[in-house]
N, C-alpha and C positions, 0 to 999 in steps of 0.2 A: 657397421663402420664401412666406409668407402674403400678407396684404393690406397696403395702405398706407392710413393714415387718421389722423384727429385725435381725441383724447379729452380732455375737461375733467374733472378730478377734483373732488370736493366741496370740497377745501381751496383750490382756485384754480390748482393745478398744471395745465399743459397739455402734452400729449405729441402730437407730430406725427411720424409715421414708420412703420416697418414693424412688423407684428405676425405672430406665428406662429399656427398653427391652434388653439392652446389659449388664445388671447386674451392672450398675454404680449407685451410689447414685445420685439422680436427682429429684429435686423438694424440698419440705420442709422436714427437718429432724433434729434429735438431735444426736450429736456425743459426747460420754463421754469417755475421755481418762483415763488410769490407774493412772496418776499423779493427778487426780482431776480436770483437765481442762475440759471445756465443750464448745461446739458450738451448737447454735440453729439458724437455718435459712435455706436459700436456698443453694442448691447444683446444680452445672452444670457439668454433666458428671464426677462425682466423687469428684470434688473440690468445695470449698466454692465459691459461685458465686451469686451475687445479695445481698439482705439485710440479715444481720445476726448479731449475738452477740457472741463474743468469750470471755469467762471468764477463766482467767488463774489461775493456782494453787496458785500463790503468791498473789492473790486478785486483780490483774490488770484486766482491762476490756475494750473491744472495741465494740462499737455498730455502725454499719454503712454499707457501701457498700464494697463488696468483688469482686475480679475478679481473676480467675486462682488460687484460694486458698490463696490470699493475700489481705491485706487491700488495697483498691483501689477505689477512689472516695471520697465522703463526709462521715465524721464520727466523733466520739468522742472517744478518747483514754484516760482512766483514770488509773493512776498507783495506787498501793495499798496505797501509802502515800498521795493520793488525788491530786498529780500533774496531770494536764490535758492539752490535746491539742484538740481543736475544729477546724475542718477545712478539708483541702484536703490531701489525701494520694495517693501515687503512688507506686505500686508494693511493698507494705509492709513498705514503709517509709513515714515519714512526708514530703510532697512535694506539694507545692502550697500555697495558702492563708490560714491563720488561726491565732489562738490566743493561747498562753500558759498561763495557770493559775497555780501559785505555790501553795503548800500545805496550805500556810497561806491566800490564797484568792487573793493575789496581782498578778500583771502581770509583775512586774519588772520595773526598771528605767534604761534606757528608756523602754517603754512598749514593750513587746514581741509579737507584732501583725504585720503581714505583710506576706511577701513571704518567704517560707522556701524551702531549697533543702537539701537532705541527712540529715534530722532531725535538721538542723540548720537554724537560721534566716539569710537571705541574704539581704533583703530590708524591712525597716519598713514603714508601711502605714496602714491606717484604712481599715478594710474589714468587716463591720458589716453584710452585706448581705450574705457573704459566711459563717460566723459564725452562723447566724440564720438558714441558709439552712442545715448546718451540724447538728445542734441541732434537727431540724425537722426530718432529715433522721435517726438520732440515736433513736428518739422517735418511729418512725415507725418500726425500727428494733427490738426494745424492746417489741413490741406488735404484735405478729405474725398474729393476725386477721386483722391488717392493711397492711400486706405485700401483694403486688400484683405481 
């Protein structure tokens, strides 16, 4: 691993974390954007990669796996109004097995659990194992000491 340090970008974004020998964010770090959004987690050659948490300016939050700078893998996305998706993501979209929870704590009738593509449910089926794994990944992302 390269060095540790802080860099302030011309747009006001501030990065504090690890860098590789090519000058890219690489390893664990924190990126604070001028709009109040923040990312804590792993970087891979400059992009979010591995476990991390993205907290948006509007109060929405994602904790889970990233690849090439996008939500990818297992995680939990919670909007500011507490609507939540726990499950699988692909290239920044809800894609795969998972569960939607509405702000009132319900899951809808019929239940919004199953297989999703492009952020919409395609097939309803129970997927408790995927939901549990997504919750566990999100917990690990929220606690950097558990990130490997």
